[in-house]
N, C-alpha and C positions, 0 to 999 in steps of 0.2 A: 580081518578086524583092523581098524585104524584108530589111533588116539591123537587128537590135536591138543597141544598144551597152550592154554589161553590165560594163564595166570599162575602165580607162585613159581615162576621160572626165574631162577637166580635172585629171588627175593622171597620174603616170608608172608606176603599178603596176596589177595586176589585169587585164591584157589579156584580153578575152573578148567575142567577137562571135558572135551567133547569126544564121545566114543561112537564110532559107526560100525555096526556089526549085525549080522543076520537080518539085514534089511531095515534096521532100526537106527535111530539117532537118539542117544541119551547123554545126559550130563552127570558128572560127578562133581558136586559142589558148585556154588556160584557166589564167590566171596567178594568182599569189597577191598579195593586197594587202599592202603593206609600208609601215611608217612609224609614225605615232602609234597609240596603243592603240585609239582608236575606229575608225581605218582598218583595222587588223588584225582587228578584231572582224567585219568584213565577210566574212572567210573562213569564219565559222561559220554564216552565213545559208544557208538553203536556196537552191539554184539557182532562178533565175526561169524554169525550164523543167524538164521531167521528163527526167533524164539517159537513161532507157531509151528515150526517143523520138528521141534524136539518132542519125542514120544513120552519120555519120563525122565525123572531125575533121582539120583541117589545122593543123600546128604550125610556126610561123615559126622558132623557135629554142629553145635549152635553158634560157635564163636563167629563174630561178624566177618572176619577175614575168610570165612568159608560159606556163610549164609547171607551176607549183607546185601547182595544184589538180587536176591530172589524176588522181592516186590517189584523191582524194575523189570525183571524177566517176565513176571506175570502181567504187568501193565502193558508190555509190548507184545503180548500174544501167546505166551506159554500157558497152557491150561491142563497139561498132563499131570499125573500124580507125582508127588514128591515122597519117596520112601525114606523114613528116618526112624530111629529108635524112639520109643515113647517119651523118654525124658528130654530128648532133643526137640521133639514136637512141643512139649510143655515149655521149654526154655525159649524156643523161637516165638511162642505165643506172647512172651513179654519183651524179648530182645528186639524183634523186628519192628513192632509199633514204637518202641523207644527210639530206635534208629530213625524211623520215619519222622518222629518229632524233631530229632536233631537236624535232619535234612531240611525240614520246613523252617526251623529257626535260622539255620545258616543261610538258606536262600533269601529269607527276608532281610537279614543283615547285609549280605553281599549285594542285593538288589538296590538297597539305599545308596550304596557306593556307585553302582552302575548308573543309576538315575542322575546322580550328581555329575557324572562324566558325560551324560547324554547318550549312554549306551542302552541297548535293549536289555530288558530284565530276563532272567533265566529261571525256568521252573525248577522246583526242588527235584532231586534225583528221583524221589518218590515221596508220598505223603503217608501219614498215619493210616488213612483210609486204605491206601494201596496195600500197606503191610497187613492190615487186618483182613482184607479180602483174600490175599494170597494164602492165608492160613487154612482156607477151605479145601485146598488141594493136597494138604499134608496127609499122608497115610502112616499111621503108627504101626511099627513092627517090633517084635521082641528079639532079643539076642538069641543066637544059636539055631534059629529056625530057617530052613531053606525055603525060599519063596519063589514061586514062578511068576515073573512079571510079563513074560511073553512066551509064546510057544517054544522058542529056542533060547530063552535067556532066564537063568536062575541066579538068585543072589542070597547071600547070608551075611547078616550083621553080627560082628563079634566085638566084645568089650575091648576098647583101645586103652582104657585106663588113663585117659588124658583129662577129661572132665566128665561130668554126669551125662550119660547118654552117648559119649563119643564112641565111634565105631571104626573097626577095620573091616572093609567090605570085600567079600569074595564074590566074583562074577564068573559064572560059567556060560559060555556061548557056543551053541551048536551051529556050524555052517557046513551044510552037506554032511559028509561022513566024519568031519573033524570037530572035536570039542576042545576049546581053548579056555584055560582058567587064568584070569588076571586078578591080582589083589591090589586094592587101593588102601594104603595104610592110614589115610587121614593123618592126624597128629598122634603119634605113639606116646603114651604116657611115661613119665618118669616112674621107674619101677616101685618107688617107695612113697608115692603121693599119699598123704593122709586121706582117710575116708574111702578112697576108691580101691577096687581090686587091681591086681597087676594086669598088664596087657595080655590078651589072648595070643598064644603061640599058634601059628598056622602050619599045617602039616606039609602042604605042597602047593605049587602054582607054576604056571609057565612064565608069567611076566609079573613083575612087582613094581608098582609106582609108589615110592617111599619118600617120606619127609626127611629133611636133613638139617633141621634148625640148629642143633648142637652137634653137628657132625665132626667138628674139630675140637670139642671140649669135653671134659669130665665134670660131673656135678660133685658137690660136697655131699658126704654121706648124711643120712637123716639125723643120727645122734649128734653130729657136729653142728648141723644147722640149728637144732633146738637149743643147744648150749650157747651158740653165738647169738641167737635171737634174744635169749634171756639176758645175756651180758649187755648187749647193746641197749635194750629197753631199760634195765635196772640202772645202768650208768647214766643214761639220759634223764631218767626220773629223779635220781639222786642229785643231779645237777640242776634240777628245777625246770627242765625243758620239756618239750612236746615231741613225741615220736610220730612223724607223718609217714604213712605207708601208702604210696600210690599203688592201687591194686585194681585189676580188672574186676568188674562187679560180679562176674559169674566165675566160680571156680576157686581162684586164689583166695578170695575173701573167706569163703567157707572153710578152706583148708587151714588158713591162719587161725581162725576161731577154734578149730579143732585142736591145732597144735598148742595154742594157749591153754586149752583145757587139760591136755594130757601131759604137759611138761611136768606137772606136779608129781607124776608117777615115776619120773626118771631117776632121781637121786635123793639121798636123805642126809647129806652132810649139812653142817650148820650154815656155811656160806651160801650154799644153794638154797636152803630154806629162807635165808634172809632176802636173797634176790627174788625168790618166788613171791614172798609176802609183799615186797615192793611192787611187783607186777600186779598182784591181786588188789592192791589198795587203790590203783588208779582207774578211772573210767576208761572204757574202750568204746569208742564211737565208730559205728559203721555208717559213714555219711554218703549214702547213695540209695535213692528210692528203688533203683533197679536191683541192687544187692538184697534189699529187703524182700522183694518179690521172688528173687532167685532162691533165697534161703527157704522160702515156703515151698518152692518146687523141690528142693533137696529133701525137705521133711516128708514130702509126698512120694518120694522115690527111694526110700531107705532100703528097698530090696536090692539096690545096686551097690550098697556100701560093702566094705570088706567085713568079714565075719566078726572080727573083734569089735567093730563099731556097732554092728547089729546086736551083738550080745549085750553091750553096755546099754543100748537104748531099750532093750527088752527088760533090763533091770531098773529102768526109770532114770538113767543117767544120760541126758541128751547132750552130746558133745558140742552142739551148736549153741548151747545156752550156758552161761555162768554168771556169777555175781559181777556187777560192774559193766556188763554189756548193754549198750544203749544204741538204738537206731534213730537217726535223724531223718525225718520225712520231708520237711519244708525247707525252702531257701532261708527263711528266717532262723530256723533252728541251726542250720549249717553256719550262718554268719555268727551266731552266738558262740560257737566253739572258739572262734578266733578272738572274741572279746574276753574270754575267761583267762584268768591268770593261773589256773590250776593245772599242774602237769597232767598230761593225758596221752592216750594213743588214738590217733585218727586214721582210720582206714577209708580211703576215698578213691573213686574212679575219676579220670581214666588212668589205667596202669602206665601209660607212656606220657602222661602229664600234658597232653595237647588240648584236651577239651574237658569240660565238666568242672565240678566243684574243687577238684584237687588244685587247680591253679590259684584259687583264693587262699587255700591253706599253705601253699608254697610261698605266696606273696607275704604272708604273715610270719613265716618261720625260716625261710631259706637264708635270711640275713643274720639270724640269731645263732651265735656260737653255742648256746645252751641246747638247742634243738637238734634233732636228727631226722634226716630224710632216708628212709629205709626202703630200698627197692627189692622186690621179690619176684620179678618177672622179666621177660625179654624186652629189651628196648630197641626199637627199629631205628636205623639211621635216619636222620632228618627230624627226629622228634625232640621235644624239650627234655624228656627223660634221658635220651641218649646223650645229649650235651652234658647234663648234670653228672651222670654216671662216669663219663669219660673226662672229667676233670675241669669243666668250664669254671673259670674264676668269676665270671659275671653272666647273668642271664636276663633276658627281657620278658617280663610278665605283665600283661595288660598295658604294654607300651612303656612301662617304667623299668629302668635297669636296676638290678639288685646284685650286690656282692654275694657270692656263695660262701657264707661263713659257717653255715650249719655243718654238722658232721654228716658225711655222705657214706652210706653203707649199701652193699649189694650182696644178698644171700642168694646165690644162684641155685642152691639146692631146692628152693621152692618152685622152680620152674615146672610147668606141666608137661614139658617135653623130655623124652628120653635123651640121654647124653650119648656120646660116641660108643661107649661100652655096651649100652643096652640096645642101641640101633644095630650094632654088630651081633649081639646075642639074638635079636629078632631074626636076623638072616640065618645065623647058625642053627636056629631052632627048627627050620624047615627040614623035614625028613627027606623030601625030594626037592632039591634046590631049584630056584628059578633059573630059567634059561637066560634071562636078561633083567636088569634093574634100571629103572628111570629114577633119577634123584630130582626131587622138587622141594619147594618150601624151605629154602635155605639161602643164605648169602653165598656169593661165589666162593669165598675162601672155605667155608664149611663144606660145601659140596665137593670142591676139589680134594680136600683132605680126606673126606669120607670115601670118595671114589677110589683113591689110591689105596686106602685101607681095605676096602672090599675086594679089589682086584688082587692085592697081595695075599689076603687071608682066604679067599674062596675061589679065585680064578673065574668068577662070574663076570660077564661083560656088563659095563655100566655106561649109560648115556646121561648127560646133563643137557636137557633140551632148552633151546631158546624159545622166547615167546613166539607163538604162531606156527611152530613146527609140527608137521603131521608125520607120524611114523606108522608104517604098515608092519604088523606083527606076523612074523613067519619064521622059517628056519634061520633066515638072516633078517636083522632089523634094518629097514630102509626108510630114510626120510623121503617122502614122496611129494611134499609141498611145504611152502613157507610163506606166511602172510608178511608182506612188506609194509612196514610202518614208516610214515614220514616223521622224522625227528626234527623238532624246532628248538631244541635246547641250545641255542646259540648264546654267546655272551650278551648280545643285545637283549634277547628274550629274558635272560636271567636278570638283567638290570630292571626290566619292566615288571617281572615277577616280584622282585624285591620291593619295588615302589608300591605295588599293590599290597604286599604284606605289611609294609610300613604304615600305609594308610589305615589298615585294619588295627594295627597296634596302637596308633595314635588315638583312634576312636575308642579303643579299649581303655587307654590311659585316661582319657577324658572322664569316662565313667568312674574309674577307680579313684582318681584324684578328687572328684566331686564327693564321692562317698567318704573319703578321708577328711576333707575340709569341713563337711557337714557334721562330722563326729564331734560332739561337744566335749568328749573326754580326751581329745587329741591334745598333746602337749605343745607348747610354743616351739620347742626344739624340733619336733616332728614337722610342723608347718614350715620352719626354716629349711629343713633338709629337703622337703618336697620342692620348695621354691628354688633352691640352689640347683637341683637336678633339672628343673624345667629351664632355668637360665642356661645351663650347660647344653641342653638339647637345642635351644634357640641358636646358640653360637654355632653348633655343628651344622644346623640347617643353613644358616647364612654362609658358612664356609663352602658348602656344596654349591649354593646358588652363585656365589662370587667366583667359584672355580670353573 
């Protein structure tokens, strides 16, 4: 049995593992690379295998960094079954077409730039139609059932507690007289995620491929994060500001809505009641069409919720609904949120602030000391969200520079990923410990720290694979092959990449400035401020040209 690691190696995106066993080739996940421009460029590379040769695929969950290249895989020849938990199939039914729409829009935008330069246009990574077509090969499975996918290969999906439908996958492979069991953790859930059950503990395995996103950190406990959330929101609202929450459309949004609903049951002192009343007086906008559809999927899969939630829903108390909750469907409704002077809470995708409606809400609030930008999920290096969380004084949005005057907060306890303590508990829970562990889906520091922790606490061997490395699983782990990649990330190339990004940002700025100038309610001092910033930009461009 061999595993080739083709994504999520020393990074948290692009999950993709090729397994060769019992005469078959199959994949675990086929996710999209996200983050810096050079990382996202990896999505356009040819697969390091022939998609038509892949017999089947196992999908751990619906997040785009695990599922996002499935339509590309399908378009290029893969037609085998994709086994996934039912809720994962439901969520992919809305998330992959949405991703296809984004690919089409980005290709159209970037091709305009290429045409201006006399370059050839580039097709989108895949289209909405490609995404819809690939849904035909999804096979829905239930948790806890052992499924025979081949004469010598059996699998079982277990609840990973990371998001609705997320799975830890056990794989049994018979080769001759030998049977090998490998576990792919997918993303292991934070043990106290609202709504979802705790991750399933696995009894035994020979080899474990495990995520390590928070391998070097501990999360805030649930009661602490609820109190912090309430304090941040009430203080901002008392100050007349807006709370902007960049959140992934699927998972975090629903959990935040649930947390808002159940905060009221936490305490009964006077100051707490005052803060809670403040919270309940303001409108809470979920500004993402995808989040609206995802909320519907959550309502249709309530059997996966933790027992306390199911009991409440049976009593007619839906934790995903409460007074003041409003969904915005259209772009016009989204724009209207930023024209309102009323304090509010806006939950909007994307969670890392790089695409989507969230950029408009940041543009209108990040400069305002009365407002708060509240992060509740992981921020990948190279993203706008990462820059803001890590103390950037100024950021560029739609080509315009903004001072970061808003209050910036990050409540890590809302993460959907297990922290170091629970990753270790997952390993400790094995009755028969793995022979070897492969750490994936984590930045290098997280993986290094977790590796040392595992070896110290369990004496189990640990490997942190590089991209393209193939390991043969046996009594001794051997690397038997490595794909060599040509790296072009020279300083010259970085300059050219920055010029491309700058051109996009200036085009974005043109749209944003025209929107502002055409706004009849814009004050003279706002027009003056915009004009001065454009003059400063002109000077900087002239300095570069003259230099």
